[in-house]
C-alpha positions as CSV (number, residue, x, y, z in Angstrom):
1,M,0.0,0.0,0.0
2,Y,2.8,2.5,1.0
3,L,4.8,1.7,-2.2
4,A,1.7,2.4,-4.3
5,K,1.2,5.7,-2.5
6,T,4.8,6.8,-2.8
7,S,4.8,5.9,-6.5
8,G,1.7,8.0,-7.2
9,R,-1.9,7.5,-6.4
10,N,-4.5,5.5,-8.4
11,Q,-2.4,2.4,-8.9
12,F,-1.6,-0.9,-7.4
13,Q,1.5,-2.9,-6.5
14,Y,2.0,-6.6,-6.1
15,F,3.5,-7.8,-2.8
16,T,6.7,-9.5,-3.9
17,A,9.4,-11.4,-2.0
18,S,11.7,-8.4,-2.1
19,L,9.0,-6.3,-0.4
20,H,8.5,-9.0,2.2
21,I,12.3,-9.0,2.9
22,A,12.4,-5.2,3.1
23,A,9.4,-5.1,5.5
24,T,11.0,-7.8,7.7
25,E,14.3,-6.0,7.9
26,R,12.6,-2.7,8.7
27,K,10.6,-4.4,11.5
28,A,13.9,-5.8,12.9
29,F,15.6,-2.5,12.6
30,I,12.8,-0.7,14.5
31,A,12.9,-3.4,17.3
32,D,16.7,-3.0,17.6
33,L,16.4,0.8,17.7
34,R,13.8,0.6,20.5
35,N,16.1,-1.6,22.5
36,A,19.2,0.6,21.9
37,L,18.6,3.1,24.7
38,P,17.7,0.6,27.5
39,N,20.8,-1.5,26.5
40,N,23.1,1.6,26.6
41,Q,24.0,1.3,22.9
42,L,23.8,5.0,22.2
43,S,26.6,7.5,22.8
44,L,26.7,11.2,22.4
45,H,29.7,12.9,20.7
46,F,30.4,16.6,20.0
47,Q,32.2,17.5,16.8
48,P,33.7,21.0,16.6
49,I,33.2,23.1,13.5
50,V,36.3,25.1,12.9
51,E,36.3,28.5,11.1
52,I,39.1,28.1,8.6
53,S,40.2,31.7,8.4
54,S,40.8,32.1,12.1
55,G,41.2,28.5,13.2
56,R,38.7,29.0,16.0
57,I,35.9,26.7,16.9
58,H,32.9,28.4,15.5
59,K,30.2,26.0,16.7
60,A,29.7,22.3,17.4
61,E,27.4,19.6,16.2
62,A,26.1,16.8,18.4
63,L,26.3,13.3,17.0
64,L,24.4,10.3,18.4
65,R,26.2,7.1,17.6
66,W,24.6,3.7,17.8
67,Q,26.9,0.9,18.8
68,H,24.9,-2.1,17.7
69,P,26.2,-5.4,19.1
70,T,26.0,-7.4,15.8
71,R,25.5,-4.8,13.0
72,A,28.3,-2.6,11.8
73,W,26.7,0.8,11.1
């Protein structure tokens, strides 16, 4: 249904094996992400943004890194 909607309305799409695999992987990803915080798999890092002309730190961005136990992202 969502594939048909994103491809444009007033059409249909067949549910194929590749769509089933994608849906299964998406479901596993969401479950893993929901468990990331309680399992302390997330870490916060700050990355400075340096102004090249002066060499000073102009600002910083916050990066949230996910250290998954089995997947290498």
